[in-house]
C-alpha positions as CSV (number, residue, x, y, z in Angstrom):
1,M,23.1,-2.2,-8.7
2,K,23.1,1.2,-7.6
3,S,25.7,2.9,-5.0
4,F,25.3,6.2,-3.7
5,S,27.5,8.4,-1.1
6,H,25.9,7.8,2.1
7,S,26.2,7.5,5.8
8,F,24.3,4.2,6.5
9,S,26.3,1.6,8.5
10,F,25.0,-1.2,5.6
11,D,24.8,-1.2,2.2
12,P,21.0,-0.5,1.2
13,G,21.6,-1.9,-2.1
14,Y,22.7,-5.1,-0.5
15,G,24.8,-6.1,-3.3
16,Y,21.8,-7.4,-5.4
17,S,22.2,-6.8,-9.2
18,L,18.8,-6.1,-11.1
19,Q,19.0,-9.5,-12.5
20,R,19.4,-11.0,-9.1
21,L,16.6,-8.9,-7.8
22,L,14.5,-10.3,-10.5
23,S,14.8,-13.7,-9.6
24,I,13.9,-13.4,-5.9
25,E,11.0,-15.9,-5.0
26,P,8.7,-15.7,-2.4
27,P,8.8,-17.9,0.7
28,E,6.6,-20.7,1.3
29,A,2.9,-19.9,2.2
30,P,1.0,-21.3,5.6
31,P,-1.1,-23.7,4.3
32,D,-4.4,-21.8,5.2
33,F,-3.0,-18.6,4.1
34,A,-5.9,-18.0,1.5
35,D,-8.4,-19.1,3.9
36,F,-7.0,-16.8,6.2
37,W,-7.5,-13.4,4.2
38,Q,-10.8,-14.6,2.7
39,R,-12.1,-15.2,6.2
40,R,-11.0,-11.6,6.9
41,Y,-12.4,-10.2,4.0
42,R,-15.6,-11.3,4.2
43,Q,-15.9,-10.0,7.6
44,A,-15.0,-6.6,6.3
45,L,-17.3,-6.7,3.5
46,S,-20.0,-7.0,6.5
47,C,-19.4,-3.6,7.0
48,T,-21.7,-1.1,6.0
49,A,-20.8,1.9,4.1
50,S,-21.2,4.3,7.2
51,F,-19.4,7.6,6.6
52,T,-20.0,11.3,7.1
53,L,-18.5,14.2,4.4
54,G,-17.9,17.7,5.0
55,Q,-16.8,19.9,2.3
56,S,-13.7,21.8,3.8
57,A,-12.6,23.6,0.2
58,T,-12.1,23.6,-3.6
59,H,-8.5,23.2,-5.1
60,A,-7.1,22.5,-8.4
61,G,-10.1,21.5,-9.8
62,F,-11.6,19.4,-7.0
63,K,-14.2,19.6,-4.7
64,I,-12.4,18.5,-1.2
65,F,-14.0,16.7,1.4
66,D,-13.3,15.8,4.8
67,I,-14.5,12.2,5.3
68,E,-14.8,9.7,8.1
69,Y,-16.2,6.2,8.0
70,Q,-16.4,3.6,10.1
71,S,-14.0,0.4,9.8
72,T,-13.9,-2.8,11.3
73,D,-13.2,-3.2,15.3
74,G,-15.1,0.0,15.8
75,F,-12.2,2.2,14.1
76,T,-13.0,5.6,12.8
77,I,-11.3,6.3,9.6
78,G,-10.2,10.0,8.7
79,G,-9.0,11.2,5.3
80,W,-10.1,13.3,2.5
81,L,-12.4,12.6,-0.8
82,L,-11.4,14.6,-3.7
83,E,-13.9,15.1,-6.3
84,P,-13.5,16.9,-9.9
85,E,-15.6,19.8,-10.1
86,N,-16.4,19.8,-13.6
87,Q,-16.6,16.2,-14.7
88,V,-18.4,13.2,-14.3
89,V,-16.9,10.7,-12.2
90,E,-16.1,7.3,-14.0
91,Q,-13.3,5.9,-11.7
92,C,-12.5,6.0,-8.6
93,I,-8.9,5.4,-6.8
94,L,-7.9,5.0,-3.3
95,V,-4.4,6.1,-2.3
96,G,-2.5,4.7,0.6
97,H,0.0,6.6,2.5
98,G,3.7,5.6,3.6
99,Y,4.3,4.9,7.1
100,G,4.8,8.9,7.9
101,G,1.1,9.4,7.4
102,R,-0.6,12.0,5.4
103,S,-1.2,15.6,6.3
104,Q,-3.1,16.3,3.1
105,P,-4.1,14.7,-0.2
106,D,-2.3,14.7,-3.4
107,F,-3.3,16.8,-6.4
108,H,-0.8,16.1,-9.0
109,F,-2.4,12.8,-10.6
110,D,-4.1,14.7,-13.4
111,I,-6.0,11.7,-14.4
112,P,-9.3,12.7,-15.9
113,K,-13.1,11.9,-14.6
114,T,-11.4,10.2,-11.5
115,A,-12.6,10.5,-7.6
116,Y,-9.7,10.0,-5.1
117,L,-10.2,8.7,-1.7
118,F,-7.2,9.4,0.7
119,P,-7.8,7.3,3.9
120,C,-5.4,7.4,6.9
121,F,-5.1,3.7,8.0
122,R,-5.8,2.9,11.4
123,G,-3.8,4.7,14.3
124,L,-2.3,7.1,11.8
125,S,-2.8,10.9,11.0
126,R,-6.4,11.5,10.8
127,S,-7.3,8.1,12.1
128,C,-5.1,8.6,15.2
129,C,-6.9,6.5,18.2
130,H,-6.2,5.8,22.3
131,G,-4.5,2.7,22.2
132,V,-2.5,2.7,19.5
133,S,0.8,4.3,18.8
134,D,1.1,6.8,15.6
135,Q,4.9,6.4,15.7
136,P,5.9,3.7,13.0
137,N,8.3,1.6,15.3
138,E,5.7,1.2,17.7
139,H,2.8,1.1,15.4
140,V,4.3,-1.9,13.3
141,L,4.5,-3.9,16.3
142,H,0.9,-3.5,17.6
143,G,-0.8,-6.7,18.0
144,I,1.8,-8.4,16.0
145,D,2.2,-11.6,18.4
146,N,-1.4,-12.7,17.3
147,P,-2.2,-13.0,13.5
148,D,-6.0,-12.3,14.2
149,R,-5.5,-8.9,15.9
150,Y,-1.9,-7.7,14.2
151,I,-2.8,-3.8,13.4
152,L,-1.7,-4.8,9.7
153,G,-4.8,-6.5,9.2
154,G,-6.9,-4.2,10.3
155,C,-5.1,-1.5,8.0
156,V,-6.3,-4.2,5.0
157,D,-9.5,-3.8,6.3
158,D,-9.5,-0.3,6.3
159,L,-8.9,-0.5,2.5
160,W,-11.5,-2.6,1.7
161,V,-14.1,-0.9,3.7
162,G,-12.9,2.3,1.9
163,V,-13.8,0.5,-1.3
164,T,-17.5,-0.2,0.1
165,V,-17.6,3.3,0.7
166,M,-16.2,4.6,-2.8
167,Q,-19.0,2.4,-4.4
168,A,-21.8,3.6,-2.2
169,L,-20.5,7.3,-3.1
170,Y,-20.2,6.6,-7.0
171,P,-22.4,3.6,-7.9
172,Y,-21.9,4.4,-11.3
173,A,-18.4,4.0,-11.3
174,A,-18.6,0.9,-8.7
175,D,-17.0,-1.4,-11.7
176,H,-14.3,1.0,-12.0
177,I,-12.3,1.0,-8.7
178,A,-8.4,1.0,-8.4
179,Y,-5.6,1.4,-5.8
180,M,-2.3,2.9,-5.6
181,G,-0.3,2.8,-2.6
182,I,3.4,3.7,-1.5
183,S,5.8,2.2,1.4
184,F,3.4,1.3,3.6
185,G,0.7,1.7,1.7
186,G,1.9,-0.2,-1.1
187,G,2.6,-3.2,1.3
188,I,-1.1,-3.0,2.6
189,G,-2.3,-2.6,-1.1
190,A,-0.3,-5.9,-2.0
191,M,-2.1,-7.6,0.7
192,A,-5.7,-6.5,0.4
193,V,-5.8,-6.5,-3.7
194,P,-5.6,-9.9,-4.2
195,W,-8.6,-10.9,-2.2
196,D,-10.8,-7.8,-3.4
197,A,-12.1,-8.5,-7.2
198,R,-13.8,-4.8,-6.7
199,I,-10.2,-3.4,-7.4
200,K,-9.6,-3.6,-10.9
201,R,-6.1,-2.3,-11.2
202,V,-3.1,-1.6,-8.8
203,H,-0.1,0.7,-8.6
204,L,2.4,-0.2,-6.0
205,N,5.6,2.3,-5.0
206,V,8.6,0.5,-3.2
207,P,6.1,-1.6,-1.2
208,T,7.2,-2.9,2.1
209,F,6.1,-6.2,3.9
210,G,7.5,-8.5,1.1
211,H,9.3,-11.7,1.7
212,Q,9.3,-11.4,5.5
213,P,12.2,-14.0,6.3
214,L,14.5,-12.4,4.2
215,R,13.4,-9.1,5.3
216,L,14.4,-10.1,8.9
217,R,17.8,-10.6,7.6
218,L,18.7,-7.6,5.9
219,P,19.4,-4.4,7.9
220,T,17.1,-1.9,7.5
221,L,15.9,1.5,9.0
222,G,12.5,2.5,10.3
223,S,9.8,0.0,10.9
224,G,11.6,-2.8,9.5
225,A,14.3,-2.3,11.8
226,A,11.8,-2.4,14.8
227,V,10.3,-5.7,13.5
228,T,13.6,-7.3,13.4
229,N,14.8,-6.0,16.5
230,Y,11.7,-7.4,18.0
231,F,12.0,-10.7,16.2
232,Q,15.4,-11.5,18.1
233,H,13.6,-11.5,21.4
234,H,10.2,-12.9,20.4
235,P,11.0,-15.7,17.6
236,G,7.2,-16.7,17.9
237,I,6.0,-13.6,15.8
238,S,7.5,-15.5,12.4
239,R,4.0,-17.1,12.4
240,T,2.3,-13.8,12.2
241,L,4.7,-12.5,9.8
242,A,4.0,-15.5,7.5
243,Y,0.3,-14.4,7.0
244,Y,1.4,-10.7,6.5
245,D,3.7,-11.3,3.9
246,A,3.2,-9.3,0.7
247,A,5.2,-11.2,-1.5
248,I,3.1,-14.4,-0.4
249,A,0.0,-12.7,-1.3
250,A,0.8,-11.1,-4.3
251,G,0.8,-14.7,-5.9
252,F,-2.8,-14.7,-5.5
253,A,-3.4,-11.7,-7.6
254,A,-5.6,-11.3,-10.6
255,Q,-5.6,-7.7,-11.3
256,P,-3.3,-5.7,-13.7
257,L,-0.2,-4.2,-11.9
258,H,2.2,-1.5,-12.3
259,M,4.9,-1.3,-9.9
260,A,7.9,1.2,-9.2
261,A,10.8,-0.6,-7.0
262,A,14.0,0.6,-6.0
263,L,17.4,-0.5,-6.5
264,F,18.5,1.2,-3.2
265,D,16.4,1.8,-0.3
266,P,17.4,2.1,3.1
267,M,14.0,1.7,4.8
268,V,12.2,-1.0,2.5
269,A,14.9,-3.3,1.6
270,P,14.6,-3.7,-2.5
271,P,14.6,-7.9,-2.4
272,G,11.7,-7.7,-0.5
273,Q,10.1,-5.1,-3.1
274,F,11.0,-7.1,-5.9
275,A,9.6,-10.3,-4.6
276,V,6.2,-8.8,-4.7
277,Y,6.7,-7.9,-8.4
278,N,8.2,-11.1,-9.5
279,V,5.4,-13.4,-8.2
280,W,2.6,-11.1,-9.4
281,P,0.8,-13.7,-11.8
282,A,-1.5,-10.9,-13.9
283,P,-0.1,-8.6,-16.4
284,K,2.2,-6.6,-14.9
285,T,4.6,-3.6,-15.7
286,L,7.8,-2.8,-13.7
287,F,9.4,0.8,-13.6
288,V,13.1,0.8,-11.8
289,L,13.6,3.5,-9.5
290,D,17.2,4.3,-8.7
291,A,16.6,4.5,-4.9
292,G,13.6,4.8,-2.7
293,H,13.4,6.8,0.9
294,F,16.5,8.6,-0.6
295,E,17.3,11.6,-2.3
296,Y,19.2,11.3,-5.5
297,P,20.1,13.0,-8.8
298,A,17.6,11.6,-11.0
299,Q,14.8,11.8,-8.7
300,A,12.5,14.5,-10.2
301,E,13.2,13.2,-13.4
302,Q,12.2,9.6,-12.6
303,E,9.3,10.7,-10.5
304,Q,8.1,12.8,-13.6
305,Q,8.4,9.9,-15.9
306,L,6.7,7.7,-13.6
307,L,3.8,10.3,-13.1
308,Q,3.2,10.1,-17.0
309,D,3.2,6.1,-16.8
310,L,0.2,6.3,-14.1
311,R,-1.8,8.4,-16.1
312,L,-1.5,6.1,-19.1
313,F,-2.0,3.2,-16.7
314,F,-4.9,4.9,-15.0
315,G,-6.5,6.6,-17.9
316,I,-10.0,5.8,-18.6
317,G,-9.6,3.7,-21.8
318,A,-6.9,1.4,-19.9
319,N,-9.2,0.7,-17.2
320,T,-11.8,-0.1,-19.3
321,A,-10.1,-2.6,-21.4
């Protein structure tokens, strides 16, 4: 286990060794778990690829487009599309953000012949809207009393519709679509990817929403604490959370996984992260981070090594293998 000097009122390592983290199993799934998500996926596929583009700049070898597309429930999703300037697009990667939202796209992945979609999930950043708070502690509770109306389900829809948009934009790369997501975006990805065979491989970085029953028992900061606090007065939300458990969903995945999981994390408890990795039945690779959501001495070195791993994992040769 990792331990750092900190001022938290709890241990963000939770006393778990790596061996113990790798032995965590997911909670039991509701009997209709797969039906719930497959039905939702079919509904999302009924959305046409309605989008608008506006070129805003060029940078780091990319044409940068502002993009908006129509998702389920009438939500307009805003974000950025990056298209390589002097390369034919052979791969598309959707990139999910953390609960802090996103103010700009990333340019550092350096994966050849790849176009990137950086959507802002509904209610956040470029997808802010009336009636949905953009504050993580409130956003994560929006609709939580009803599994069919919970905001996280809508965010999964936004990812699926984003795949539809990329297929429309790059039909010749439609068979080479991938996803990477961090924290909030990692948890959304873990819930979305298993049901969408259009997505061929996935990277998750410190994903949240894994093993909800355990998550409710472990102290954290941020959105996790907001759910735990709400649960104390509304225990009925456990029914909703059972459907929005990234560790249960991960057990239905068929795509190759590259995952970065942390040994120490005050925002996303490591046991929940590893529960997602452990149950993933397809070929998978684990990158162990000393910490997540926390600055630490080896951070820059680990982030650079992780980036090198991702260039190999998402390389065109790997994607077509």
